[in-house]
GUMIMAR-141133 format. One record per residue (C-alpha): residue in one letter; y, x, z. Coordinates in steps of 0.05 Angstrom, whole numbers, plus 5000, padded with zeros to 4 digits. Last residue first. Layout:
BEGIN
vexdren: A, Y: Y, X: X, Z: Z $
...
//
This chain:
BEGIN
vexdren: S, Y: 8090, X: 7602, Z: 0811 $
vexdren: D, Y: 8134, X: 7561, Z: 0765 $
vexdren: E, Y: 8185, X: 7517, Z: 0798 $
vexdren: A, Y: 8193, X: 7445, Z: 0820 $
vexdren: L, Y: 8247, X: 7402, Z: 0851 $
vexdren: R, Y: 8243, X: 7330, Z: 0875 $
vexdren: I, Y: 8302, X: 7285, Z: 0856 $
vexdren: G, Y: 8321, X: 7212, Z: 0865 $
vexdren: S, Y: 8318, X: 7143, Z: 0834 $
vexdren: F, Y: 8327, X: 7075, Z: 0867 $
vexdren: Q, Y: 8347, X: 7041, Z: 0801 $
vexdren: W, Y: 8421, X: 7033, Z: 0786 $
vexdren: R, Y: 8428, X: 7102, Z: 0755 $
vexdren: A, Y: 8399, X: 7098, Z: 0684 $
vexdren: H, Y: 8425, X: 7153, Z: 0637 $
vexdren: P, Y: 8356, X: 7182, Z: 0622 $
vexdren: P, Y: 8327, X: 7115, Z: 0599 $
vexdren: F, Y: 8277, X: 7087, Z: 0649 $
vexdren: F, Y: 8203, X: 7093, Z: 0662 $
vexdren: N, Y: 8154, X: 7081, Z: 0718 $
vexdren: R, Y: 8084, X: 7110, Z: 0711 $
vexdren: Y, Y: 8034, X: 7095, Z: 0766 $
vexdren: S, Y: 7976, X: 7145, Z: 0770 $
vexdren: A, Y: 7988, X: 7163, Z: 0843 $
vexdren: R, Y: 7990, X: 7090, Z: 0865 $
vexdren: I, Y: 8043, X: 7037, Z: 0878 $
vexdren: H, Y: 8038, X: 6961, Z: 0878 $
vexdren: S, Y: 8003, X: 6949, Z: 0945 $
vexdren: R, Y: 8062, X: 6980, Z: 0982 $
vexdren: P, Y: 8115, X: 6938, Z: 0948 $
vexdren: T, Y: 8170, X: 6983, Z: 0918 $
vexdren: A, Y: 8241, X: 6975, Z: 0946 $
vexdren: C, Y: 8243, X: 7038, Z: 0989 $
vexdren: S, Y: 8218, X: 7075, Z: 0928 $
vexdren: G, Y: 8158, X: 7088, Z: 0884 $
vexdren: G, Y: 8123, X: 7154, Z: 0869 $
vexdren: R, Y: 8137, X: 7174, Z: 0797 $
vexdren: L, Y: 8191, X: 7171, Z: 0744 $
vexdren: V, Y: 8178, X: 7178, Z: 0669 $
vexdren: V, Y: 8233, X: 7186, Z: 0617 $
vexdren: Q, Y: 8250, X: 7136, Z: 0562 $
vexdren: G, Y: 8274, X: 7147, Z: 0490 $
vexdren: V, Y: 8209, X: 7122, Z: 0459 $
vexdren: M, Y: 8148, X: 7089, Z: 0490 $
vexdren: F, Y: 8181, X: 7021, Z: 0502 $
vexdren: K, Y: 8138, X: 6982, Z: 0454 $
vexdren: G, Y: 8075, X: 7005, Z: 0491 $
vexdren: N, Y: 8090, X: 6973, Z: 0557 $
vexdren: Y, Y: 8083, X: 6897, Z: 0559 $
vexdren: E, Y: 8086, X: 6884, Z: 0484 $
vexdren: A, Y: 8010, X: 6887, Z: 0476 $
vexdren: L, Y: 8009, X: 6829, Z: 0525 $
vexdren: A, Y: 8017, X: 6780, Z: 0468 $
vexdren: G, Y: 7948, X: 6798, Z: 0443 $
vexdren: D, Y: 7909, X: 6854, Z: 0477 $
vexdren: F, Y: 7936, X: 6907, Z: 0525 $
vexdren: P, Y: 7956, X: 6972, Z: 0493 $
vexdren: R, Y: 7907, X: 7027, Z: 0473 $
vexdren: Y, Y: 7920, X: 7099, Z: 0492 $
vexdren: G, Y: 7870, X: 7150, Z: 0465 $
vexdren: P, Y: 7914, X: 7209, Z: 0483 $
vexdren: Y, Y: 7966, X: 7184, Z: 0533 $
vexdren: P, Y: 8025, X: 7145, Z: 0504 $
vexdren: D, Y: 8094, X: 7174, Z: 0514 $
vexdren: Y, Y: 8148, X: 7166, Z: 0567 $
vexdren: S, Y: 8180, X: 7234, Z: 0562 $
vexdren: S, Y: 8164, X: 7281, Z: 0619 $
vexdren: R, Y: 8216, X: 7320, Z: 0658 $
vexdren: T, Y: 8202, X: 7279, Z: 0721 $
vexdren: W, Y: 8250, X: 7236, Z: 0760 $
vexdren: E, Y: 8227, X: 7217, Z: 0830 $
vexdren: W, Y: 8231, X: 7145, Z: 0852 $
vexdren: V, Y: 8262, X: 7146, Z: 0921 $
vexdren: D, Y: 8241, X: 7125, Z: 0992 $
vexdren: G, Y: 8168, X: 7108, Z: 0977 $
vexdren: F, Y: 8109, X: 7152, Z: 0960 $
vexdren: A, Y: 8113, X: 7228, Z: 0955 $
vexdren: Q, Y: 8155, X: 7227, Z: 1018 $
vexdren: C, Y: 8127, X: 7293, Z: 1045 $
vexdren: L, Y: 8081, X: 7344, Z: 1011 $
vexdren: G, Y: 8050, X: 7387, Z: 1064 $
vexdren: P, Y: 8063, X: 7393, Z: 1138 $
vexdren: K, Y: 8099, X: 7340, Z: 1179 $
vexdren: A, Y: 8169, X: 7331, Z: 1205 $
vexdren: A, Y: 8192, X: 7264, Z: 1177 $
vexdren: S, Y: 8237, X: 7261, Z: 1117 $
vexdren: A, Y: 8305, X: 7226, Z: 1124 $
vexdren: R, Y: 8306, X: 7153, Z: 1103 $
vexdren: P, Y: 8315, X: 7120, Z: 1036 $
vexdren: H, Y: 8346, X: 7050, Z: 1035 $
vexdren: F, Y: 8318, X: 6979, Z: 1034 $
vexdren: E, Y: 8298, X: 6983, Z: 1107 $
vexdren: G, Y: 8250, X: 6925, Z: 1106 $
vexdren: D, Y: 8186, X: 6964, Z: 1119 $
vexdren: E, Y: 8151, X: 6918, Z: 1070 $
vexdren: L, Y: 8190, X: 6949, Z: 1012 $
vexdren: L, Y: 8167, X: 7020, Z: 1022 $
vexdren: N, Y: 8184, X: 7078, Z: 1068 $
vexdren: G, Y: 8121, X: 7120, Z: 1065 $
vexdren: E, Y: 8046, X: 7123, Z: 1062 $
vexdren: I, Y: 7999, X: 7112, Z: 1004 $
vexdren: S, Y: 7946, X: 7164, Z: 1020 $
vexdren: L, Y: 7948, X: 7231, Z: 0984 $
vexdren: D, Y: 7891, X: 7255, Z: 0940 $
vexdren: A, Y: 7925, X: 7249, Z: 0872 $
vexdren: T, Y: 7992, X: 7274, Z: 0898 $
vexdren: A, Y: 7995, X: 7345, Z: 0869 $
vexdren: A, Y: 7959, X: 7327, Z: 0804 $
vexdren: E, Y: 8005, X: 7267, Z: 0795 $
vexdren: W, Y: 8069, X: 7308, Z: 0802 $
vexdren: E, Y: 8045, X: 7364, Z: 0758 $
vexdren: F, Y: 8026, X: 7313, Z: 0704 $
vexdren: E, Y: 8093, X: 7278, Z: 0709 $
vexdren: T, Y: 8127, X: 7343, Z: 0695 $
vexdren: P, Y: 8166, X: 7372, Z: 0753 $
vexdren: L, Y: 8241, X: 7381, Z: 0752 $
vexdren: R, Y: 8269, X: 7451, Z: 0748 $
vexdren: K, Y: 8295, X: 7506, Z: 0794 $
vexdren: G, Y: 8355, X: 7552, Z: 0797 $
vexdren: A, Y: 8392, X: 7504, Z: 0843 $
vexdren: W, Y: 8445, X: 7492, Z: 0789 $
vexdren: A, Y: 8390, X: 7477, Z: 0738 $
vexdren: A, Y: 8357, X: 7429, Z: 0786 $
vexdren: Y, Y: 8423, X: 7394, Z: 0799 $
vexdren: A, Y: 8436, X: 7387, Z: 0725 $
vexdren: A, Y: 8366, X: 7359, Z: 0714 $
vexdren: A, Y: 8375, X: 7307, Z: 0769 $
vexdren: E, Y: 8444, X: 7288, Z: 0743 $
vexdren: Y, Y: 8418, X: 7277, Z: 0672 $
vexdren: L, Y: 8357, X: 7240, Z: 0698 $
vexdren: S, Y: 8405, X: 7193, Z: 0730 $
vexdren: V, Y: 8423, X: 7190, Z: 0804 $
vexdren: H, Y: 8417, X: 7128, Z: 0848 $
vexdren: V, Y: 8389, X: 7164, Z: 0909 $
vexdren: V, Y: 8401, X: 7227, Z: 0949 $
vexdren: P, Y: 8347, X: 7234, Z: 1002 $
vexdren: E, Y: 8375, X: 7224, Z: 1072 $
vexdren: D, Y: 8395, X: 7284, Z: 1114 $
vexdren: L, Y: 8469, X: 7284, Z: 1097 $
vexdren: A, Y: 8481, X: 7211, Z: 1114 $
vexdren: V, Y: 8538, X: 7187, Z: 1069 $
vexdren: P, Y: 8586, X: 7146, Z: 1110 $
vexdren: R, Y: 8575, X: 7070, Z: 1110 $
vexdren: E, Y: 8576, X: 7011, Z: 1062 $
vexdren: G, Y: 8531, X: 6951, Z: 1071 $
vexdren: N, Y: 8457, X: 6945, Z: 1089 $
vexdren: L, Y: 8438, X: 6941, Z: 1016 $
vexdren: T, Y: 8474, X: 7007, Z: 1010 $
vexdren: F, Y: 8544, X: 7029, Z: 0989 $
vexdren: V, Y: 8558, X: 7102, Z: 1002 $
vexdren: R, Y: 8618, X: 7137, Z: 1034 $
vexdren: W, Y: 8642, X: 7207, Z: 1021 $
vexdren: G, Y: 8696, X: 7239, Z: 1064 $
vexdren: E, Y: 8762, X: 7206, Z: 1084 $
vexdren: A, Y: 8749, X: 7156, Z: 1027 $
vexdren: E, Y: 8710, X: 7184, Z: 0968 $
vexdren: R, Y: 8663, X: 7135, Z: 0936 $
vexdren: W, Y: 8588, X: 7136, Z: 0927 $
vexdren: Y, Y: 8551, X: 7076, Z: 0897 $
vexdren: L, Y: 8526, X: 7115, Z: 0836 $
vexdren: P, Y: 8519, X: 7189, Z: 0850 $
vexdren: A, Y: 8583, X: 7231, Z: 0847 $
vexdren: R, Y: 8633, X: 7255, Z: 0795 $
vexdren: W, Y: 8616, X: 7211, Z: 0736 $
vexdren: G, Y: 8676, X: 7194, Z: 0692 $
vexdren: E, Y: 8639, X: 7149, Z: 0644 $
vexdren: A, Y: 8652, X: 7188, Z: 0580 $
vexdren: Q, Y: 8648, X: 7255, Z: 0615 $
vexdren: A, Y: 8582, X: 7240, Z: 0649 $
vexdren: K, Y: 8553, X: 7212, Z: 0585 $
vexdren: A, Y: 8574, X: 7272, Z: 0543 $
vexdren: W, Y: 8547, X: 7320, Z: 0595 $
vexdren: G, Y: 8482, X: 7281, Z: 0597 $
vexdren: D, Y: 8474, X: 7282, Z: 0522 $
vexdren: S, Y: 8483, X: 7357, Z: 0521 $
vexdren: L, Y: 8437, X: 7371, Z: 0580 $
vexdren: W, Y: 8478, X: 7396, Z: 0638 $
vexdren: F, Y: 8481, X: 7459, Z: 0680 $
vexdren: E, Y: 8526, X: 7499, Z: 0634 $
vexdren: P, Y: 8573, X: 7440, Z: 0629 $
vexdren: R, Y: 8606, X: 7455, Z: 0696 $
vexdren: T, Y: 8652, X: 7399, Z: 0718 $
vexdren: Y, Y: 8602, X: 7353, Z: 0753 $
vexdren: G, Y: 8570, X: 7410, Z: 0791 $
vexdren: G, Y: 8636, X: 7439, Z: 0813 $
vexdren: D, Y: 8609, X: 7478, Z: 0872 $
vexdren: A, Y: 8628, X: 7421, Z: 0919 $
vexdren: M, Y: 8584, X: 7373, Z: 0878 $
vexdren: F, Y: 8524, X: 7418, Z: 0882 $
vexdren: A, Y: 8536, X: 7426, Z: 0957 $
vexdren: L, Y: 8540, X: 7351, Z: 0962 $
vexdren: Y, Y: 8471, X: 7347, Z: 0931 $
vexdren: E, Y: 8442, X: 7388, Z: 0988 $
vexdren: G, Y: 8476, X: 7343, Z: 1039 $
vexdren: C, Y: 8451, X: 7281, Z: 1003 $
vexdren: T, Y: 8380, X: 7307, Z: 1007 $
vexdren: V, Y: 8334, X: 7332, Z: 0952 $
vexdren: P, Y: 8264, X: 7303, Z: 0957 $
vexdren: R, Y: 8210, X: 7335, Z: 1001 $
vexdren: S, Y: 8160, X: 7392, Z: 1002 $
vexdren: A, Y: 8188, X: 7422, Z: 0938 $
vexdren: L, Y: 8133, X: 7430, Z: 0886 $
vexdren: R, Y: 8103, X: 7496, Z: 0864 $
vexdren: Y, Y: 8069, X: 7515, Z: 0800 $
vexdren: P, Y: 8006, X: 7547, Z: 0771 $
vexdren: R, Y: 8000, X: 7531, Z: 0696 $
vexdren: L, Y: 7973, X: 7463, Z: 0679 $
vexdren: L, Y: 7920, X: 7442, Z: 0629 $
vexdren: V, Y: 7914, X: 7367, Z: 0621 $
vexdren: D, Y: 7849, X: 7327, Z: 0619 $
vexdren: H, Y: 7847, X: 7253, Z: 0603 $
vexdren: K, Y: 7837, X: 7187, Z: 0638 $
vexdren: P, Y: 7857, X: 7129, Z: 0594 $
vexdren: T, Y: 7901, X: 7097, Z: 0615 $
vexdren: E, Y: 7963, X: 7094, Z: 0659 $
vexdren: N, Y: 8004, X: 7060, Z: 0604 $
vexdren: D, Y: 7954, X: 7002, Z: 0603 $
vexdren: F, Y: 7974, X: 6982, Z: 0673 $
vexdren: A, Y: 7925, X: 6992, Z: 0730 $
vexdren: F, Y: 7883, X: 6946, Z: 0774 $
vexdren: H, Y: 7826, X: 6975, Z: 0814 $
vexdren: T, Y: 7752, X: 6993, Z: 0807 $
vexdren: D, Y: 7745, X: 7015, Z: 0735 $
vexdren: A, Y: 7819, X: 7024, Z: 0723 $
vexdren: N, Y: 7807, X: 7080, Z: 0672 $
vexdren: T, Y: 7857, X: 7124, Z: 0707 $
vexdren: G, Y: 7910, X: 7176, Z: 0692 $
vexdren: I, Y: 7907, X: 7252, Z: 0695 $
vexdren: C, Y: 7847, X: 7298, Z: 0704 $
vexdren: V, Y: 7865, X: 7371, Z: 0718 $
vexdren: R, Y: 7849, X: 7436, Z: 0682 $
vexdren: G, Y: 7886, X: 7492, Z: 0716 $
vexdren: G, Y: 7945, X: 7485, Z: 0763 $
vexdren: P, Y: 7940, X: 7520, Z: 0829 $
vexdren: C, Y: 7993, X: 7481, Z: 0867 $
vexdren: D, Y: 8033, X: 7518, Z: 0920 $
vexdren: I, Y: 8076, X: 7471, Z: 0963 $
vexdren: W, Y: 8147, X: 7495, Z: 0977 $
vexdren: G, Y: 8190, X: 7481, Z: 1038 $
vexdren: M, Y: 8255, X: 7443, Z: 1047 $
vexdren: P, Y: 8276, X: 7442, Z: 1119 $
vexdren: T, Y: 8259, X: 7377, Z: 1154 $
vexdren: A, Y: 8312, X: 7324, Z: 1149 $
vexdren: S, Y: 8347, X: 7305, Z: 1213 $
vexdren: T, Y: 8332, X: 7238, Z: 1245 $
vexdren: H, Y: 8376, X: 7177, Z: 1256 $
vexdren: A, Y: 8346, X: 7125, Z: 1302 $
vexdren: T, Y: 8316, X: 7063, Z: 1270 $
vexdren: A, Y: 8354, X: 6998, Z: 1284 $
vexdren: P, Y: 8355, X: 6979, Z: 1211 $
vexdren: A, Y: 8422, X: 6959, Z: 1180 $
vexdren: P, Y: 8429, X: 6884, Z: 1170 $
vexdren: A, Y: 8406, X: 6856, Z: 1103 $
vexdren: Y, Y: 8440, X: 6842, Z: 1036 $
vexdren: A, Y: 8506, X: 6870, Z: 1061 $
vexdren: P, Y: 8569, X: 6847, Z: 1025 $
vexdren: L, Y: 8621, X: 6896, Z: 0998 $
vexdren: L, Y: 8677, X: 6850, Z: 1022 $
vexdren: I, Y: 8735, X: 6893, Z: 0997 $
vexdren: P, Y: 8713, X: 6890, Z: 0924 $
vexdren: N, Y: 8648, X: 6854, Z: 0902 $
vexdren: R, Y: 8621, X: 6901, Z: 0850 $
vexdren: S, Y: 8574, X: 6935, Z: 0899 $
vexdren: F, Y: 8545, X: 6866, Z: 0914 $
vexdren: A, Y: 8524, X: 6859, Z: 0841 $
vexdren: H, Y: 8493, X: 6928, Z: 0838 $
vexdren: K, Y: 8454, X: 6914, Z: 0901 $
vexdren: I, Y: 8433, X: 6847, Z: 0873 $
vexdren: D, Y: 8403, X: 6882, Z: 0813 $
vexdren: A, Y: 8366, X: 6936, Z: 0851 $
vexdren: L, Y: 8337, X: 6884, Z: 0899 $
vexdren: L, Y: 8314, X: 6837, Z: 0843 $
vexdren: L, Y: 8288, X: 6896, Z: 0804 $
vexdren: E, Y: 8242, X: 6915, Z: 0862 $
vexdren: Q, Y: 8216, X: 6844, Z: 0867 $
vexdren: H, Y: 8211, X: 6844, Z: 0791 $
vexdren: Q, Y: 8159, X: 6899, Z: 0791 $
vexdren: Q, Y: 8121, X: 6860, Z: 0844 $
vexdren: E, Y: 8121, X: 6800, Z: 0798 $
vexdren: H, Y: 8088, X: 6842, Z: 0743 $
vexdren: H, Y: 8037, X: 6866, Z: 0793 $
vexdren: I, Y: 8019, X: 6795, Z: 0811 $
vexdren: G, Y: 8018, X: 6773, Z: 0738 $
vexdren: L, Y: 7971, X: 6830, Z: 0721 $
vexdren: A, Y: 7925, X: 6807, Z: 0777 $
vexdren: I, Y: 7927, X: 6737, Z: 0748 $
vexdren: R, Y: 7909, X: 6766, Z: 0680 $
vexdren: W, Y: 7850, X: 6802, Z: 0710 $
vexdren: S, Y: 7826, X: 6740, Z: 0747 $
vexdren: W, Y: 7826, X: 6697, Z: 0684 $
vexdren: D, Y: 7751, X: 6702, Z: 0673 $
vexdren: E, Y: 7742, X: 6677, Z: 0745 $
vexdren: N, Y: 7742, X: 6605, Z: 0721 $
vexdren: R, Y: 7749, X: 6539, Z: 0758 $
vexdren: K, Y: 7774, X: 6551, Z: 0828 $
vexdren: L, Y: 7823, X: 6606, Z: 0809 $
vexdren: I, Y: 7847, X: 6561, Z: 0753 $
vexdren: E, Y: 7866, X: 6507, Z: 0803 $
vexdren: A, Y: 7904, X: 6554, Z: 0849 $
vexdren: I, Y: 7940, X: 6581, Z: 0788 $
vexdren: G, Y: 7961, X: 6511, Z: 0767 $
vexdren: K, Y: 7986, X: 6495, Z: 0837 $
vexdren: N, Y: 8028, X: 6558, Z: 0837 $
vexdren: V, Y: 8056, X: 6538, Z: 0770 $
vexdren: H, Y: 8083, X: 6473, Z: 0798 $
vexdren: A, Y: 8109, X: 6507, Z: 0861 $
vexdren: R, Y: 8147, X: 6558, Z: 0819 $
vexdren: Y, Y: 8177, X: 6504, Z: 0776 $
vexdren: A, Y: 8199, X: 6467, Z: 0838 $
vexdren: L, Y: 8233, X: 6531, Z: 0862 $
vexdren: I, Y: 8266, X: 6536, Z: 0794 $
vexdren: E, Y: 8290, X: 6464, Z: 0797 $
vexdren: V, Y: 8321, X: 6475, Z: 0866 $
vexdren: N, Y: 8354, X: 6539, Z: 0841 $
vexdren: S, Y: 8388, X: 6498, Z: 0787 $
vexdren: P, Y: 8369, X: 6499, Z: 0714 $
vexdren: R, Y: 8426, X: 6509, Z: 0698 $
vexdren: T, Y: 8479, X: 6559, Z: 0716 $
vexdren: L, Y: 8450, X: 6601, Z: 0660 $
vexdren: L, Y: 8511, X: 6643, Z: 0643 $
vexdren: G, Y: 8484, X: 6702, Z: 0683 $
vexdren: R, Y: 8427, X: 6709, Z: 0633 $
vexdren: E, Y: 8478, X: 6725, Z: 0579 $
vexdren: P, Y: 8465, X: 6800, Z: 0572 $
vexdren: R, Y: 8390, X: 6787, Z: 0561 $
vexdren: A, Y: 8399, X: 6740, Z: 0502 $
vexdren: H, Y: 8356, X: 6677, Z: 0509 $
vexdren: H, Y: 8288, X: 6680, Z: 0476 $
vexdren: T, Y: 8253, X: 6672, Z: 0409 $
vexdren: G, Y: 8178, X: 6667, Z: 0405 $
vexdren: I, Y: 8112, X: 6692, Z: 0432 $
vexdren: G, Y: 8108, X: 6754, Z: 0388 $
vexdren: E, Y: 8178, X: 6773, Z: 0407 $
vexdren: Y, Y: 8159, X: 6781, Z: 0481 $
vexdren: Y, Y: 8225, X: 6807, Z: 0508 $
vexdren: S, Y: 8244, X: 6767, Z: 0570 $
vexdren: N, Y: 8218, X: 6696, Z: 0562 $
vexdren: F, Y: 8256, X: 6656, Z: 0614 $
vexdren: L, Y: 8304, X: 6612, Z: 0574 $
vexdren: Y, Y: 8261, X: 6601, Z: 0512 $
vexdren: G, Y: 8197, X: 6585, Z: 0549 $
vexdren: F, Y: 8237, X: 6544, Z: 0599 $
vexdren: N, Y: 8255, X: 6492, Z: 0547 $
vexdren: E, Y: 8186, X: 6459, Z: 0549 $
vexdren: D, Y: 8195, X: 6442, Z: 0623 $
vexdren: F, Y: 8139, X: 6441, Z: 0674 $
vexdren: L, Y: 8087, X: 6450, Z: 0620 $
vexdren: R, Y: 8025, X: 6407, Z: 0631 $
vexdren: Y, Y: 7958, X: 6442, Z: 0635 $
vexdren: G, Y: 7902, X: 6400, Z: 0604 $
vexdren: G, Y: 7854, X: 6458, Z: 0599 $
vexdren: L, Y: 7875, X: 6517, Z: 0642 $
vexdren: G, Y: 7866, X: 6584, Z: 0608 $
vexdren: P, Y: 7912, X: 6592, Z: 0548 $
vexdren: K, Y: 7973, X: 6556, Z: 0576 $
vexdren: L, Y: 7957, X: 6574, Z: 0649 $
vexdren: V, Y: 7948, X: 6649, Z: 0644 $
vexdren: M, Y: 7997, X: 6686, Z: 0600 $
vexdren: E, Y: 8050, X: 6633, Z: 0589 $
vexdren: E, Y: 8049, X: 6599, Z: 0657 $
vexdren: F, Y: 8039, X: 6663, Z: 0697 $
vexdren: F, Y: 8095, X: 6697, Z: 0658 $
vexdren: W, Y: 8140, X: 6636, Z: 0663 $
vexdren: T, Y: 8135, X: 6642, Z: 0739 $
vexdren: T, Y: 8157, X: 6715, Z: 0737 $
vexdren: H, Y: 8214, X: 6693, Z: 0692 $
vexdren: A, Y: 8237, X: 6638, Z: 0739 $
vexdren: L, Y: 8243, X: 6679, Z: 0803 $
vexdren: H, Y: 8274, X: 6737, Z: 0764 $
vexdren: W, Y: 8323, X: 6689, Z: 0732 $
vexdren: K, Y: 8341, X: 6662, Z: 0801 $
vexdren: T, Y: 8359, X: 6732, Z: 0824 $
vexdren: P, Y: 8405, X: 6743, Z: 0765 $
vexdren: S, Y: 8388, X: 6799, Z: 0716 $
vexdren: A, Y: 8412, X: 6870, Z: 0709 $
vexdren: D, Y: 8416, X: 6915, Z: 0647 $
vexdren: P, Y: 8473, X: 6874, Z: 0618 $
vexdren: M, Y: 8517, X: 6883, Z: 0680 $
vexdren: S, Y: 8537, X: 6843, Z: 0742 $
vexdren: Q, Y: 8493, X: 6782, Z: 0732 $
vexdren: V, Y: 8506, X: 6729, Z: 0785 $
vexdren: C, Y: 8467, X: 6665, Z: 0796 $
vexdren: Q, Y: 8429, X: 6683, Z: 0859 $
vexdren: D, Y: 8491, X: 6704, Z: 0897 $
vexdren: E, Y: 8521, X: 6634, Z: 0886 $
vexdren: L, Y: 8458, X: 6602, Z: 0916 $
vexdren: T, Y: 8468, X: 6646, Z: 0976 $
vexdren: L, Y: 8421, X: 6705, Z: 0987 $
vexdren: R, Y: 8371, X: 6721, Z: 1042 $
vexdren: S, Y: 8325, X: 6668, Z: 1012 $
vexdren: A, Y: 8315, X: 6710, Z: 0950 $
vexdren: L, Y: 8274, X: 6763, Z: 0985 $
vexdren: E, Y: 8234, X: 6708, Z: 1019 $
vexdren: E, Y: 8221, X: 6674, Z: 0953 $
vexdren: S, Y: 8195, X: 6738, Z: 0923 $
vexdren: L, Y: 8153, X: 6750, Z: 0985 $
vexdren: G, Y: 8120, X: 6682, Z: 0981 $
vexdren: R, Y: 8098, X: 6693, Z: 0909 $
vexdren: T, Y: 8068, X: 6760, Z: 0928 $
vexdren: A, Y: 8033, X: 6732, Z: 0989 $
vexdren: L, Y: 8006, X: 6673, Z: 0949 $
vexdren: F, Y: 7978, X: 6717, Z: 0894 $
vexdren: S, Y: 7948, X: 6768, Z: 0942 $
vexdren: E, Y: 7915, X: 6712, Z: 0982 $
vexdren: E, Y: 7887, X: 6683, Z: 0917 $
vexdren: L, Y: 7861, X: 6751, Z: 0895 $
vexdren: T, Y: 7824, X: 6758, Z: 0960 $
vexdren: A, Y: 7827, X: 6802, Z: 1023 $
vexdren: A, Y: 7902, X: 6816, Z: 1019 $
vexdren: P, Y: 7919, X: 6885, Z: 1047 $
vexdren: A, Y: 7948, X: 6886, Z: 1117 $
vexdren: R, Y: 8024, X: 6891, Z: 1118 $
vexdren: S, Y: 8025, X: 6816, Z: 1122 $
vexdren: P, Y: 8067, X: 6783, Z: 1068 $
vexdren: T, Y: 8113, X: 6760, Z: 1093 $
vexdren: V, Y: 8158, X: 6771, Z: 1154 $
vexdren: L, Y: 8193, X: 6831, Z: 1125 $
vexdren: M, Y: 8201, X: 6888, Z: 1174 $
vexdren: M, Y: 8263, X: 6906, Z: 1214 $
//
């Protein structure tokens, strides 16, 4: 099952990319009832209709208000309701209370989207100076497409007994995971990051800079559920010697004994966007925190890669894998092929790198300075994208980041070791 829109072929123009991205967001939401789109199941999540409105506010605030003379706001109250965290722009509604916004209605939000779409179409005709900001808005909305799926998955998982499915299970045949191999990486002086001279990149990916790496090896594929079950069976959640101190405290306080969305019922079962089913041993384990990933690596006698090791190993790989447009919404077992497998798609891979600025980092200008830089403390970098990441959004230099306890994102594990 593949998504109907957008086409898997790359958009030829910025306008095509804009319309395809906006259409995909609405298609993802259209699979949900209006009641589904209002729910907020935890403070870190947001309702579907908030994602639809916030991404629209971003285009309005960052492109149309400064760039389109005579632009008329759709609703002057929306700036307060749908600003996320841009303190320099003004006050905003509290994040944990987004689920209380029963109004505006979904109908009004779709009308808001159509209104802003018309404005973007007009500015594309008038002035190409705003093209970069429109591209930023597209990539911002793609981030929220993945968040929309992660957030509704959490909400559905909290619906007892029914455990609704977001989409039917794919008809793909089950395959066995290839045996884990090891890819030798020479290390040395490597160039990390990008200057975004010929393609879009976020400010946190810049500038290019050299890093010195010792020789290392990366696992050929992510850790599977079957391999993670062996960690669990060996007391992995009860043995503090494998855990970072903060991770052990968190696991004990919250009673972790398996990845998020797993439950024990005549064996282990897992909740997915396709509904609940038995854990498939050959699929990559997903929805684990950095703390769990590091504990597993210590138990296995390995470690997690740094983000620089990960990028150096994947820099020349093509963007192939199980990504959002494939419509599976869940990791699949690795295909039998040589080299580094599943570097892109399936699961975001935790690294052991703190989310810090690169040497010479400069944030975006103006209000956009708050986009990434203000979060560069207490977060850990993930690489590679997931089954919910749009294909045109991911690249080898892309730096995702979450706090180390986060589990509701599509995050998994790839091991590393010194050569």
